[in-house]
N, C-alpha and C positions, 0 to 999 in steps of 0.2 A: 739293433733294430732290423727286423726282417722285412724286406720289400718283396711284394708279390707282383710279378709282371703279368699283363694279360697274355693269354695264349689260346690257340685253338688247335685241336687235333683234326686229322683228316685220314679217312680210310679210303683206299682206292685199289683198282685192279683186283677186285675180290672174285675169287673162284672157289670151287669146292675144297681145294687143297692148299690155297695160299692167299695172302693179301699183303699189301703195302700200307704202312702207317707213317705219318710224319706229324711233327708238331712245330708250329711257328710261334715265335715270341715277338712282342712289340715293346720297345723301350720308349716309345713316344705316344702313348695312349691310343694306339691303333692306327696311326697315320701310315706307318710302314711296318712290314712284317719280315722277320728273318727266320729261315729254316734253322732249327737247332737240334733236331733229333729225327732220325729216319730209321725205320725197321722194316725188314722183309720177313714175314712169318711164313713158315711152311709146316703143314700138318705132318706129324710123325706117323709112320706106318705101324 
């Protein structure tokens, strides 16, 4: 059986050439959130 956990993405520190993104998961129906994925994007030249 596959269990789908609630999650939400967040984009921040957005500029013309880069941004940060993270995703948080909740294992208790949204009462507490845990960061589980973080990425820093940079535009290629």
